[in-house]
C-alpha positions in Angstrom: -0.3 35.9 87.9 1.5 37.2 84.8 3.8 40.2 85.3 4.9 40.7 81.7 8.0 42.9 82.0 6.5 46.1 80.7 5.8 47.6 84.1 2.0 47.3 83.5 -0.2 45.8 86.2 -0.2 42.0 86.7 -3.0 40.0 85.1 -4.3 36.4 85.5 -3.3 34.5 82.3 -1.8 31.3 81.0 1.2 31.3 78.7 1.5 28.9 75.8 4.9 27.9 74.3 5.7 26.0 71.1 9.3 25.3 70.5 11.3 28.3 71.7 8.5 30.9 71.3 5.6 32.2 73.2 2.5 31.4 71.1 -0.5 32.2 73.3 -1.4 34.3 76.3 -4.8 34.2 78.0 -7.2 31.6 79.2 -5.8 28.4 77.8 -7.7 25.9 80.0 -9.3 24.2 77.1 -6.0 23.9 75.2 -3.9 20.7 75.1 -0.2 20.6 75.9 2.6 18.2 75.9 3.6 19.4 79.3 1.9 21.8 81.8 3.8 23.7 84.5 1.4 24.5 87.3 1.8 28.1 88.3 -1.3 28.9 90.4 -0.2 31.3 93.2 3.1 32.0 91.5 4.3 35.0 89.4 5.1 34.3 85.8 7.7 36.8 84.6 10.1 37.2 81.7 13.5 35.7 82.3 15.8 38.1 84.2 18.9 39.7 82.8 22.1 40.2 84.7 23.7 43.2 82.9 26.9 43.2 85.0 28.7 40.1 86.2 31.9 38.2 86.0 30.6 34.9 84.5 32.9 35.0 81.4 35.1 32.1 82.5 32.2 30.2 84.0 30.5 30.0 80.6 33.7 28.1 79.5 33.7 25.8 82.5 30.1 25.3 83.7 27.0 24.1 81.8 24.6 25.0 84.5 25.4 27.7 87.2 22.6 27.1 89.7 23.6 30.1 91.8 22.4 32.2 88.9 19.5 30.2 87.4 17.8 29.8 90.8 17.6 33.6 90.8 15.7 33.5 87.5 18.6 34.8 85.4 18.2 33.6 81.8 20.7 36.0 80.2 24.1 37.2 81.3 25.9 40.2 79.7 29.6 39.5 79.8 32.9 41.5 79.5 32.2 43.8 82.5 34.7 46.4 83.5 36.5 46.3 80.2 38.0 42.9 80.8 37.3 39.4 79.3 38.9 36.4 77.6 38.6 37.8 74.1 39.9 39.3 72.0 43.5 38.5 72.7 46.7 37.9 70.7 49.8 35.8 71.3 51.4 38.5 73.4 48.4 39.1 75.7 46.6 35.7 76.0 48.7 34.3 78.9 48.8 37.7 80.6 45.0 37.9 80.7 44.6 34.4 81.9 47.0 35.1 84.8 45.2 38.3 85.7 41.7 36.9 85.6 42.3 34.0 88.0 40.9 36.1 90.9 37.7 36.6 89.0 37.0 33.0 87.8 39.8 30.8 89.0 40.4 29.1 85.6 43.8 27.4 85.3 46.0 28.2 82.4 45.5 24.7 80.9 41.8 25.3 80.7 42.1 28.3 78.5 43.0 29.2 75.0 42.8 32.6 73.6 40.3 33.8 71.1 41.5 36.4 68.6 38.0 37.8 68.1 34.7 38.1 69.9 33.1 36.1 67.1 35.3 33.1 68.0 34.5 33.4 71.7 30.7 33.7 70.9 30.8 30.6 68.8 32.6 28.6 71.6 29.9 29.5 74.1 26.8 29.3 71.9 24.8 26.2 73.0 27.3 25.3 75.8 25.3 26.7 78.7 21.7 26.7 79.9 21.7 30.5 80.0 21.9 33.0 77.2 24.8 35.3 76.9 25.7 38.7 75.3 29.0 40.6 75.4 30.5 44.0 75.3 33.9 44.8 73.7 36.3 44.9 76.6 38.6 47.9 76.2 41.5 46.6 78.3 41.9 43.7 75.9 42.0 46.1 72.9 44.4 48.6 74.4 46.8 45.9 75.6 46.8 44.1 72.2 47.5 47.3 70.3 49.5 49.5 72.7 50.9 47.1 75.3 50.4 47.6 79.0 52.0 51.0 79.7 50.8 54.5 80.2 51.9 55.9 76.8 49.5 57.9 74.7 47.6 56.1 71.9 49.0 57.5 68.6 46.9 57.9 65.4 47.9 54.5 63.9 47.1 52.7 67.1 43.8 54.5 67.4 42.8 53.3 63.9 43.7 49.7 64.9 41.6 50.0 68.1 38.7 51.5 66.2 38.9 48.7 63.6 38.6 46.1 66.5 35.6 48.1 67.9 33.9 48.0 64.5 34.7 44.3 64.2 33.2 43.6 67.6 30.1 45.6 66.8 29.6 43.7 63.5 29.8 40.5 65.5 26.9 41.6 67.7 28.5 43.2 70.8 26.3 45.5 72.9 28.9 48.2 73.1 32.3 49.1 74.6 33.0 48.4 78.3 35.7 50.0 80.4 37.0 49.7 83.9 38.9 52.9 84.4 40.3 52.1 87.8 41.8 48.8 86.5 44.8 47.5 84.6 45.7 49.3 81.3 42.5 51.4 81.2 43.7 53.5 84.2 46.1 55.0 81.7 43.5 56.0 79.1 42.5 59.6 78.7 39.1 61.2 78.1 40.0 62.2 74.5 41.2 58.7 73.8 37.9 57.2 75.0 35.9 59.7 73.0 37.7 58.6 69.8 37.3 54.9 70.5 33.5 55.4 71.2 33.0 57.3 68.0 33.8 54.0 66.1 30.7 52.4 67.6 28.4 55.4 67.3 27.0 54.3 63.8 26.0 51.0 65.5 24.2 52.8 68.3 26.5 51.0 70.7 26.6 51.8 74.4 29.5 53.1 76.4 29.4 50.9 79.5 31.7 52.0 82.2 33.2 51.3 85.6 34.2 54.9 85.8 37.1 56.4 87.7 35.7 55.9 91.2 39.2 56.5 92.7 39.2 60.1 91.3 35.8 60.8 93.0 32.3 59.7 92.1 31.0 63.0 90.6 34.2 63.5 88.7 33.9 60.1 87.2 30.3 60.7 86.3 31.2 64.0 84.6 33.8 62.2 82.5 31.4 59.4 81.5 28.7 61.9 80.4 31.3 64.0 78.5 32.5 60.9 76.6 28.9 60.0 75.7 28.0 63.5 74.6 31.2 64.1 72.5 31.1 60.6 70.9 27.3 60.6 70.3 26.7 57.3 72.2 24.5 56.2 75.1 26.2 55.8 78.5 25.6 53.0 81.0 27.2 53.3 84.5 28.2 50.1 86.2 27.5 49.3 89.9 26.6 52.9 90.7 26.1 53.6 94.4 27.0 56.4 96.9 30.5 56.6 98.3 32.0 58.6 101.1 31.3 62.3 100.7 28.8 62.0 97.9 25.1 61.4 98.6 22.5 59.6 96.6 20.7 62.9 96.0 23.9 64.4 94.4 24.5 61.4 92.2 21.0 60.9 91.0 20.5 64.6 90.6 23.5 64.8 88.4 22.1 62.0 86.2 18.7 63.7 86.0 20.2 67.0 85.0 22.2 65.4 82.1 19.8 62.8 80.8 18.4 65.3 78.3 21.8 65.6 76.6 23.0 62.0 76.9 21.1 58.7 76.9 21.8 57.4 80.4 21.2 54.2 82.5 22.9 52.4 85.3 23.0 49.2 87.2 23.5 48.3 90.9 23.3 45.3 93.1 21.1 45.6 96.2 24.0 45.6 98.8 26.3 48.4 99.9 29.4 46.3 100.5 31.6 45.6 97.4 34.0 43.0 96.2 37.1 43.1 94.0 40.6 41.7 93.6 43.2 42.6 96.2 45.5 43.6 93.3 43.0 46.4 92.6 44.6 48.3 95.5 48.1 48.2 94.1 49.7 51.4 92.6 48.7 51.8 88.9 52.3 51.9 87.7 53.1 48.3 88.7 50.9 47.2 85.8 52.9 48.9 83.1 54.7 45.7 82.0 51.7 43.5 82.3 50.3 41.2 85.0 53.1 38.6 84.9 55.6 41.3 85.7 53.7 42.4 88.8 55.0 39.5 90.8 58.6 40.8 90.3 57.7 44.3 91.3 56.0 43.1 94.5 59.5 42.1 95.8 60.7 45.7 95.5 60.8 47.5 98.9 59.7 50.8 97.3 56.6 49.2 95.7 55.7 47.6 99.0 56.1 50.9 100.8 53.9 52.7 98.2 51.4 49.9 98.4 51.0 50.4 102.2 51.0 54.2 101.8 48.3 53.9 99.2 46.1 51.9 101.6 46.4 54.8 104.2 45.9 57.5 101.6 42.6 55.9 100.5 41.6 55.7 104.2 40.8 52.0 103.8 39.8 50.3 107.1 41.5 46.9 106.9 39.1 45.8 109.7 36.3 46.2 107.2 37.9 44.3 104.3 38.2 40.5 104.4 39.7 37.8 102.3 36.9 36.2 100.3 38.9 33.7 98.2 42.5 32.6 97.6 43.8 30.4 94.8 45.8 28.0 97.0 44.7 25.4 99.5 47.5 26.4 101.8 46.0 29.9 102.4 42.4 28.9 102.3 42.3 29.0 106.1 42.4 32.8 105.8 39.2 33.0 103.7 36.8 35.1 105.8 39.6 36.7 107.8 39.9 40.5 107.8 43.0 42.1 106.2 43.8 43.7 109.6 43.8 40.4 111.4 45.8 38.8 108.6 48.4 41.6 108.6 48.7 41.5 112.4 49.3 37.8 112.5 52.3 38.2 110.1 53.9 40.9 112.3 54.7 42.8 109.1 53.6 46.1 107.7 50.4 46.1 105.6 52.4 46.7 102.4 54.8 43.8 103.1 52.2 41.3 104.3 49.7 41.9 101.5 52.5 41.9 98.9 53.7 38.6 100.1 50.1 37.2 100.0 49.7 38.3 96.4 53.0 36.7 95.5 52.1 33.4 97.2 48.7 33.4 95.4 50.1 34.6 92.1 47.6 37.5 92.4 44.7 35.1 93.0 43.1 36.9 95.9 39.5 38.2 96.1 38.3 40.6 98.8 35.0 41.9 100.2 34.7 45.4 101.5 32.2 46.1 104.2 30.9 49.7 103.7 27.7 51.5 104.5 24.2 50.4 105.1 22.0 48.8 102.4 19.4 51.5 103.0 21.7 53.8 101.1 21.0 51.8 98.0 17.2 52.4 98.2 17.1 55.6 96.0 19.1 53.9 93.3 16.8 50.9 93.1 13.8 53.2 92.9 15.2 55.3 90.1 13.8 54.8 86.6 17.2 54.5 85.0 18.1 51.5 87.3 18.5 47.9 86.2 20.0 44.8 87.9 23.6 44.0 87.7 24.8 41.4 90.3 28.5 42.1 89.8 28.7 38.4 90.9 32.2 36.9 91.2 31.5 33.2 91.6 33.6 30.6 93.4 32.5 27.3 94.8 34.3 27.9 98.0 35.4 30.8 100.1 33.7 33.8 101.7 32.4 35.3 98.5 29.9 38.3 98.4 26.3 37.2 98.9 25.3 39.2 95.8 26.5 36.2 93.8 23.7 34.0 95.1 21.2 36.5 96.5 20.8 39.7 94.3 17.3 38.8 92.9 16.1 37.3 96.2 17.1 40.4 98.0 15.4 42.7 95.5 12.1 40.8 95.2 12.0 39.4 98.7 13.3 42.3 100.8 13.0 45.2 98.4 9.5 44.5 97.1 7.7 42.3 99.6 9.2 43.2 103.0 10.2 46.8 102.6 7.9 48.1 99.8 10.7 49.9 98.1 9.4 49.0 94.7 6.2 47.5 93.3 6.4 43.9 91.9 5.7 45.2 88.4 8.4 47.8 88.6 11.0 45.4 89.9 10.3 42.8 87.2 10.5 45.5 84.6 14.0 46.5 85.9 15.0 42.8 85.9 13.7 42.1 82.4 12.0 44.4 80.0 14.2 47.5 80.6 17.6 45.8 80.3 16.4 43.7 77.3 15.4 46.9 75.5 18.5 48.9 76.6 20.9 46.1 75.6 19.3 45.3 72.3 17.9 41.8 73.1 15.5 41.3 70.2 12.2 39.7 71.2 13.2 39.1 74.8 12.5 40.7 78.1 8.7 40.9 77.7 6.1 38.1 77.8 4.2 38.6 74.6 3.2 36.4 71.6 6.1 35.9 69.2 8.9 36.5 71.8 11.4 33.9 72.8 10.2 31.8 75.8 12.6 32.9 78.5 10.6 32.8 81.8 11.1 33.0 85.5 8.2 31.6 87.7 8.5 32.3 91.4 6.5 32.3 94.6 6.2 35.9 95.7 5.6 34.9 99.3 8.8 32.8 99.5 11.3 34.5 97.2 14.2 35.5 99.4 18.0 35.6 99.7 19.2 33.4 102.6 22.9 34.1 101.6 24.8 36.1 104.2 28.4 37.2 104.5 29.0 34.3 106.9 27.1 31.8 104.7 27.3 33.3 101.2 26.7 30.0 99.2 23.0 29.7 100.3 20.9 29.7 97.2 17.9 32.0 96.5 14.7 30.3 97.5 11.2 30.6 95.9 12.2 30.2 92.3 9.8 27.5 91.0 10.5 27.2 87.3 13.0 28.8 84.9 12.6 28.4 81.1 15.2 29.3 78.5 14.3 29.3 74.8 11.3 27.0 75.6 13.3 24.5 77.7 12.8 24.0 81.4 16.1 24.5 83.2 14.7 24.8 86.8 11.8 22.5 87.7 10.0 22.8 91.1 13.0 24.7 92.5 15.6 22.1 91.4 18.1 22.8 88.6 17.8 20.4 85.6 21.3 19.0 85.2 20.8 17.0 81.9 19.5 18.1 78.5 18.8 16.2 75.3 21.3 17.7 72.8 23.0 21.1 73.2 22.2 23.2 76.2 19.4 25.7 75.5 21.4 28.9 76.0 22.4 30.9 73.0 24.9 33.7 72.4 22.7 36.6 71.6 23.8 39.2 69.0 22.8 42.7 69.8 19.9 43.9 67.6 21.6 47.1 66.5 22.7 47.8 62.9 24.9 50.5 61.4 22.8 53.7 60.8 
């Protein structure tokens, strides 16, 4: 059964591939082939696109990330939340490597800086079985040009930042990404972001934002829409979901009322609980001298007190937040333990106990926040602006979020088959055709003659996400074959670990040009 990624009804058809392209669709029973993948009873779909993830470092370290390919992901869009491994300079490279440990766990000796996105793209091209695209990460630009503090961006600095944006767009970036609750970017202003985005408007780049959730969801949405409207760019909201005091109806109603003025889209993963670095909860001002200086500030009693006060002010229930991963073996015993339990065992205040943990782990602590019921996500998954973003933060050990291993299985198994939240055709469109079109992936995302042969073949009766919060490393089941650029990377549900020559994945340049 062919579900082609357009949203149209499924049809019975064979798919023929020559090299890296789809060359025939229809009844091909009389045709000869070097190899035939039996797909009777399965769904043949375009390869899936993960538009929001934290796989940047994994593409430097892993050739085949089975946690993702067994979900049918053939393309990953990197540089989420305005943060990545490029571009950097001599002053920022080590700082970013230090900060990013809690997202990918890379050691300093495994990393060298890339001064441009083009260099980073070249390093990854052909090094992984999946394709990749990238945004321009705003935190990297602002720290290179302005340092780490809250000072306003002056005219000269703005011209430098805009030059870097133009250089990134010329290299094939999708757009500019921000994480406005995170390091450096939390100091940026609306006017500043408008001016930065204007530099990519001629390229039809997207403003892709983890907006200011800490200021309130609707307030963050208003700012994102204002930036898009004033800069003349499309806006994509990262991991959008309801938060306390703001319903799905309010959020989606706001988007619908503004989509006539601004080109909008959003991604979300099919779980309510979230995951981020423990350092995310620190007061913003501790970052003003860069990540390496934070360890020193964490010894300050005043900073510790404000850290604890901030946890109370945000009404965070430490019984509902648990330690997902730590960098050291010594503290690995605490993975899966709630922050409340950890703090109680230390007989210290929350500010002191968690500051000490961050010092011991050199900021390398990841958490999962249990919040809300997955039913609250339903209206977002059903909305026509939605596409898949797993927000996956992958580690081989620890109590990581099950979204890393289970996002597609949860959507297609639970959301489509078990709960009837979406039709199969609509879900596949939101996993493939829609994100490919939105993010400028030329000749991908739809199964049609002439397009690149990126395919996901799965059993609709078996596709599921066995990963749980207690057993998060259980892989999605039911994915039979995955093909990237004409090469099979998953065969009969088993990842192909060896390849003749370079891995089939490519770094994709966005198909937008200056207007």
